[in-house]
N, C-alpha and C positions, 0 to 999 in steps of 0.2 A: 767355821765358815757358815755364813748365813746364806741360806738359799733365797734368792729373790724370785718372786713369781713373775713370770713373764706375762705381760698383758695378752689376753686372748684376742685373736682377730675377730672383728665384728662381722657377723654373717649378714650382709646387706640383702641377700636374696630372701632369707627368712623374714627379715623385717619388711621387705617389700611385699611379700606374700601375705603377711598378717595385716598390713595396712590395706591391701586390696580387698581382703575378706571383710575388714571393718567397713570400708567404704561401700562395698556391695550390700552389706547389712543395712547401712544407713540409707542407701538408695531404695532398698526394698521397703523399709519402714516409711520412707517418704511417699512411695507409690501407694501404699496402703492408706496412709493419711489423706492423700489426695483423692483417692477413690471414695473414702468415707465422707470427705467434704462434699464431693459431687453428689453423693447419695442424699446427704442431709439437705443440700441445696435443692435437689429435685423434689424431695418430700415437702420442703417448705413451700416451694412454688405450687405444688398440687394442693396443699392445704390452703394456701392463699387464694387460689382460684376457686376452691370450694366455698370458702368464706364469702368471697365476692358474689358467687352464684346465689347463695341463700341468705345474704345479708338483710334483705328486706322482707324476710319471711314473717317476722313478728307483726309488722304493719299490715301485711296482706291478710293474715289470719283475722285481724280486727276488721278489715274491710269486708271480709266474707260475711260477718254478722250484719253489716249495713246492707249488703246485697240481699240477704235473707229478709230483712225488714222491708226493703223496697219491693221485693217480689210479693210479699204478703200484702202490702198496701195496694199494689196493682190488682191483685186477685180480689181483695175485698171491694175495692172501688168499682171494679167491673161488674160486680153483682148489684151495685147501687143504681141510682137514677142518672139521668143525663146531665144534671147540674154539676156533677163531679167529673165530667168528661175532660175539662181542661186540667184539673188536678191529676187525673190519670195520665194524660199526655205528658205533663211535666215530670211526673215520677218515672214514667217509661223512658223519657229522654235522659234523665239522670242515671237510671239503671243501665241504659245503653252505653253511656260514657264510662261508667264504672266497670262494666264488663269489658270494654275496649282496653282500659288501663290494665286490668287483670290479664287479658289476653296478651298484651305487649310484654308482660312479665312472665309469660308462658305458664299462666295459671289456667287450668281448665277443670270443668266439673268431671267427677268420676261417673262413668256411664253406669247407671243403676236402674234397670227396667224390671218390671214385674216378670218373674220367671228366671231372672239371672241367678246363677249359682252363687251362694253366699261365699264371700272371700274375706276372711278375717283381717287381711292386710289392707283392704279397702272399705270394709263395712264394719259397723258396730251394731250388733243386734240388741234391741232393747226388749223385744218380745218374741216368743216362739210359740207357734201353734202346731199341734200335731194334725197331720192330714193323712188320709188313707192312700192317696195317689202320689204322695211325695216319695221319691226314691233317695233324694239327698236334700240338704237344706237349701231352699231357694227363697229369694226375696219375694214377698207378697205386697209390700208397701215401702216406699221411701218416705221417711218422715222429715229428714233434713238432708239436703245435698251435701256431698263430700267433694273435696277439691284436691287436686294434685298440682305441684309446681315442678315442672320438668318430669322427673321420675319419682319424686318424693311425695308421699301423702301428707298434705298439710292438715287436713281434717277428714276423717273417714265419714262415709255416709251413715246416717242413723236409719236403721231399717227394722221392719218386722219380717220374720222368716217363717216359712212352713217347714216342718221337719217330719221325717218318717215316724210313724207310730211305733212305740216301743213294744216289744213282744214279750 
């Protein structure tokens, strides 16, 4: 006699449980992927906003050199005679318009007066002189104006500083 194996009954409850676990795992993975996607989207939006914010930085840096030259022209012309008065007025009008454009782009000069504490994030020192009365490095002359765009330094101020004497 041959023994025939009787088919085992299928345990549907176990199958159902295993499929529930699998579907929960898929759902969890989907939620993580969705959260990752949202984070990437937010980061992309932030980076895009920052790029838009500073996209015209290169041209503004070039315009700052023009501002410097116009300011120098006005300064030199004011020391001359009256025949240059109209030239000075024209240059001053041009300079005023240029400053207005920079102001609209939220570009402003870095405040740098004599006696200001030297700040390497805003100033670039090209000379330092030892002084007896200096307790810390302070600005004694601004050689070239520095500018900021919003909170970012476009061009640091070039300055001479007084530093405490070495002991």
